[in-house]
C-alpha positions as CSV (number, residue, x, y, z in Angstrom):
1,M,-41.4,-14.2,-5.7
2,T,-42.0,-16.2,-8.8
3,D,-39.2,-18.8,-9.1
4,A,-38.1,-16.3,-12.4
5,A,-37.9,-13.3,-10.3
6,L,-35.8,-15.3,-7.2
7,A,-32.9,-17.1,-9.5
8,L,-33.0,-13.3,-11.9
9,L,-32.6,-11.6,-7.9
10,L,-29.7,-14.4,-7.4
11,E,-28.5,-13.5,-10.5
12,L,-27.9,-10.3,-9.6
13,R,-26.5,-11.1,-6.0
14,E,-23.8,-12.8,-8.0
15,D,-22.8,-9.5,-10.6
16,V,-23.0,-6.9,-8.3
17,R,-20.8,-9.5,-5.6
18,A,-18.5,-9.1,-8.8
19,I,-17.8,-5.9,-9.4
20,R,-17.9,-5.3,-5.9
21,L,-14.7,-7.4,-5.6
22,A,-13.0,-6.3,-9.1
23,I,-13.5,-2.7,-7.5
24,E,-11.9,-3.5,-4.4
25,G,-9.4,-5.6,-5.9
26,A,-8.1,-3.5,-8.1
27,P,-5.2,-2.2,-8.1
28,K,-5.5,1.2,-6.2
29,S,-2.6,4.0,-7.6
30,P,0.1,4.8,-5.6
31,K,0.5,7.7,-3.8
32,P,2.2,10.9,-5.6
33,L,5.8,11.7,-3.9
34,R,7.4,14.8,-3.5
35,H,10.5,15.6,-5.5
36,D,12.7,15.2,-3.1
37,Q,11.3,12.2,-2.1
38,A,11.5,10.7,-5.7
39,E,15.1,12.1,-6.3
40,A,16.1,10.1,-3.3
41,L,14.8,6.7,-3.7
42,R,15.9,6.5,-8.1
43,A,19.3,7.0,-5.2
44,V,18.8,4.9,-3.3
45,V,16.6,1.9,-4.7
46,P,18.8,0.8,-7.0
47,V,21.8,0.1,-4.5
48,L,19.5,-1.9,-2.7
49,G,18.3,-3.8,-5.8
50,G,21.8,-4.3,-6.7
51,Q,23.3,-4.8,-3.3
52,Y,20.8,-7.8,-2.1
53,G,18.1,-8.9,-5.1
54,E,15.0,-10.2,-3.8
55,D,16.2,-11.7,-0.7
56,R,15.1,-9.6,1.7
57,F,16.9,-7.1,3.9
58,A,16.3,-4.7,7.1
59,C,16.7,-0.6,7.0
60,W,20.1,-1.2,9.3
61,Q,22.2,-4.4,7.5
62,F,22.2,-0.9,4.4
63,V,22.9,1.3,7.0
64,D,25.8,-0.9,8.7
65,L,27.5,-1.8,4.6
66,A,27.6,1.8,4.9
67,E,29.9,2.2,7.4
68,Q,32.0,-0.6,6.0
69,D,35.5,0.7,4.0
70,T,34.4,-1.2,0.8
71,A,33.3,-0.2,-3.1
72,E,29.9,-1.7,-1.4
73,G,30.1,0.9,1.5
74,A,30.9,3.2,-0.4
75,N,28.2,3.6,-3.3
76,A,25.6,2.7,0.1
77,R,26.4,6.1,1.8
78,I,26.2,7.8,-1.3
79,A,22.8,6.6,-1.6
80,L,22.3,6.9,2.0
81,A,22.7,11.2,1.4
82,G,23.1,11.0,5.8
83,R,19.8,9.3,6.4
84,D,20.0,6.4,9.4
85,A,17.6,3.5,9.0
86,Q,15.1,5.2,10.7
87,A,14.6,7.7,7.2
88,L,15.3,5.2,5.4
89,G,13.2,3.1,6.3
90,K,10.3,5.8,6.3
91,L,11.6,6.8,2.9
92,L,11.2,3.4,1.7
93,A,7.7,3.1,2.6
94,L,6.8,5.5,0.0
95,A,7.7,3.8,-2.3
96,A,5.0,1.9,-2.5
97,G,3.7,1.2,-6.1
98,H,6.5,2.7,-7.2
99,T,8.6,1.7,-9.7
100,F,12.5,3.2,-9.6
101,D,15.4,1.5,-12.5
102,G,12.7,-1.1,-13.2
103,I,12.9,-2.4,-9.3
104,Q,9.8,-1.9,-6.6
105,I,10.2,-2.2,-2.7
106,E,7.5,-4.1,-0.8
107,G,7.4,-5.3,3.0
108,A,8.5,-8.8,3.4
109,G,8.1,-9.1,7.3
110,Q,9.0,-8.4,10.7
111,D,11.9,-9.8,12.8
112,A,12.6,-8.4,16.6
113,N,14.7,-5.3,15.2
114,G,12.2,-4.6,12.7
115,K,10.4,-4.3,9.6
116,L,12.3,-6.2,6.8
117,W,12.2,-5.1,2.5
118,R,12.2,-6.9,-0.4
119,C,13.5,-5.7,-4.2
120,V,11.6,-7.1,-6.8
121,G,11.7,-6.1,-10.4
122,N,13.4,-7.3,-13.9
123,A,16.2,-4.9,-13.9
124,L,17.4,-6.9,-10.6
125,P,21.1,-8.7,-11.2
126,L,20.4,-12.1,-12.0
127,E,22.0,-14.8,-9.2
128,D,25.4,-16.7,-9.7
């Protein structure tokens, strides 16, 4: 094999790597939501964003908030529509890649009680 041919093969290999990275690293389309799932997320995500901003939270915290006799608790009760923490977690897992009123939900790690979540987006309240 000549030096020119070897150089061409190395260049092609790098091009193939770049193409593979571009394809694999490209954002994937979010899974489509059923109408009822989208409606439930449209109800709950803005309330989560208003309550927690970009702070991490667990589903059980939001369910506990719904049990409080406060305005925030009432908002949480309405948004939850009877869901428990496990059902809320399953619903939030479906939200990946979707935006609701300018807010997205993303996983934010784990704690001893389970998965943590975070709201991200330009529609979150500003910090004081």
